[in-house]
C-alpha positions as CSV (number, residue, x, y, z in Angstrom):
1,X,-20.3,-17.5,14.3
2,X,-17.1,-16.5,12.5
3,X,-15.8,-13.0,12.8
4,X,-14.7,-10.7,10.0
5,X,-11.4,-11.8,8.4
6,X,-8.6,-9.4,9.4
7,X,-4.9,-9.2,8.4
8,X,-1.9,-7.0,9.1
9,X,-2.0,-3.9,6.9
10,X,1.5,-4.6,5.4
11,X,0.5,-8.2,4.6
12,X,-2.8,-7.1,3.0
13,X,-1.0,-4.6,0.8
14,X,1.3,-7.4,-0.5
15,X,-1.6,-9.8,-1.0
16,X,-3.4,-7.2,-3.1
17,X,-0.2,-6.5,-5.1
18,X,-0.1,-2.9,-3.9
19,X,3.4,-3.4,-2.5
20,X,6.3,-5.6,-3.5
21,X,7.0,-6.9,0.0
22,X,6.1,-6.3,3.6
23,X,9.2,-4.2,4.0
24,X,8.1,-2.0,1.0
25,X,4.6,-1.8,2.4
26,X,6.1,-0.6,5.8
27,X,8.0,2.1,3.9
28,X,4.9,3.3,2.1
29,X,3.0,3.4,5.4
30,X,5.8,5.2,7.2
31,X,5.8,7.8,4.4
32,X,2.1,8.4,5.0
33,X,1.1,7.2,1.5
34,X,-1.4,4.5,2.6
35,X,-5.0,5.2,3.6
36,X,-7.5,2.8,5.1
37,X,-11.1,3.7,4.5
38,X,-10.0,7.4,4.0
39,X,-7.8,7.6,7.1
40,X,-4.0,7.7,6.9
41,X,-2.4,4.6,8.2
42,X,0.5,4.9,10.7
43,X,1.4,1.4,11.7
44,X,2.2,-1.6,9.5
45,X,0.9,-4.0,12.1
46,X,-2.6,-2.4,12.1
47,X,-5.2,-5.1,11.7
48,X,-7.5,-4.4,8.7
49,X,-10.5,-6.2,7.3
50,X,-9.7,-8.0,4.1
51,X,-12.5,-6.0,2.5
52,X,-11.3,-2.6,3.7
53,X,-10.7,0.1,1.1
54,X,-7.0,0.6,0.8
55,X,-5.3,3.3,-1.3
56,X,-1.6,3.9,-1.9
57,X,-1.1,7.5,-2.8
58,X,1.2,8.3,-5.7
59,X,4.5,10.0,-4.8
60,X,5.6,12.9,-7.0
61,X,8.9,11.1,-7.5
62,X,7.3,8.0,-8.8
63,X,7.9,7.5,-12.5
64,X,5.0,7.5,-14.9
65,X,6.8,4.9,-17.0
66,X,7.5,1.2,-16.5
67,X,11.2,1.7,-17.1
68,X,13.7,4.5,-17.3
69,X,13.7,4.3,-21.1
70,X,10.3,5.8,-21.1
71,X,11.8,9.2,-20.2
72,X,14.1,9.0,-23.2
73,X,11.1,8.5,-25.5
74,X,9.0,11.4,-24.0
């Protein structure tokens, strides 16, 4: 019987397009901005189920616009 599919947390964030790269995912995790099933993740190498609920919390410094030009229009 096959087990549940698991991946590294950083790789899963990239696969779901929640991070640009594994390095970016590791930075998000280190900043405490990633939760797995409601618990804050602490290690990029943590094994997570591919169906796990992952959330990347917004940083107050993140822009609300796609480009810097959006701030000029606001």
